N, C-alpha and C positions, 0 to 999 in steps of 0.2 A: 646579645639581647634577651635570649631565654633566660640565663642566669639572673639578670636583672628583672625580669618578669617575675621570675620565681621569688625574689627577695620582695618585691612591691605588694605581690600578692599573699605573702605569707605561706608560700609552698616550698622553700628552698630546703626545707630537711627531707622533702621527697626524693630528692635527687644526691644532695649533700650529706644527708645522714644525721644523726642525734647532734652533732655539733652545731648546726644550725637552726636547731630548735629554739634557740634565744632570738635570734633574728627574727624568725617566724612569729614568736608571740609578740615582739616589739612592733613589727610593721603590721600586725593585725589589730593591735591596740591602737596605732595612730591612724589605721584605716586607709592607706592610700587607694585602695581599689573603691573602697566605699564613696570616698569623697570624689573619685573620677567619676564613678558613677552619677553621682548627683550632679557634678558639673555639665555632664554629657547631656542630661536632660534639660539643662537651662541655656547651653550655648545657641546661638545664632545658626540656621541651618547652613549657612554659607560655610561656616567655620567647620560644621559636620562633615560637609563635602570635602574639605581639606583634609581633615583627619581620615576620612574614608579612602581619599587618593593615595594618602602614605601608606595606610594598611594594606591597600590593594597591592602598592608595590612590594613589601615585604612578603605576602602572601603568594605573589606570582613567583618571586624569587624561589621560595620554598617548594612550592608546587612543581617547579620546573628543575630542580637539582637533578642532574643525572640525564634529563631528558636531551632529545634531539636538538632542541633549540636553547639548552640550558645556557646559563650565564655561570653556572660551575658545576663541576661534575660530582662534587662531594659537600656535605654541610660542612661547616667548621670543626676541627678536631674535637672540641670541648663538647660537642654534641654527643659523639661516639665515646667518649671517655666515661661521660654520666648516664648511658644507655638512652639518650633521648634521640628518636628517629623521626622521619616524617611520619610515620605510623602514629605516633604517640605526641607529636606536637600540634599543638593547637593553634588554629588561625589567629594572626595577630588582629585586636579590634582597636578601634579608635579610642576606646577607654583605656586600653594598655598605654597609649601614648600619653593619655592624661596622667594616669598614676605615674609613670616614669617621670614626667614632668614635677611632679608633687615631689617623688623622690629627690629628684635633683636639687629642687628649690629648699628642700629641709637641709641638703647637706652643703647647700652655698651658705646657710646662714650660719652656720658652726653654733646652733642654737639649741643642740638636743644634748 
């Protein structure tokens, strides 16, 4: 999910290097994150509660990796490969879920 978040946020090149710069430029011009933020402002409170519950679950997993009540001892391997740790991992936000759905929608249309 972190790699995908980097793609829809236009920050993939921060961890994948210069080869991902064209992806960042494309996704920033499409504006997945900007569209998701605008959508979040206008959706009903009930839907925001659902999105927050989903984000809370993701964040609880991340916060508890390696803990005594942990559901996992380590983050997935790709996190370590690209130097993403719990210390530099931003919490998942409901806007991230909306941006992800925009990214998936575009790819499903085959219209880009």
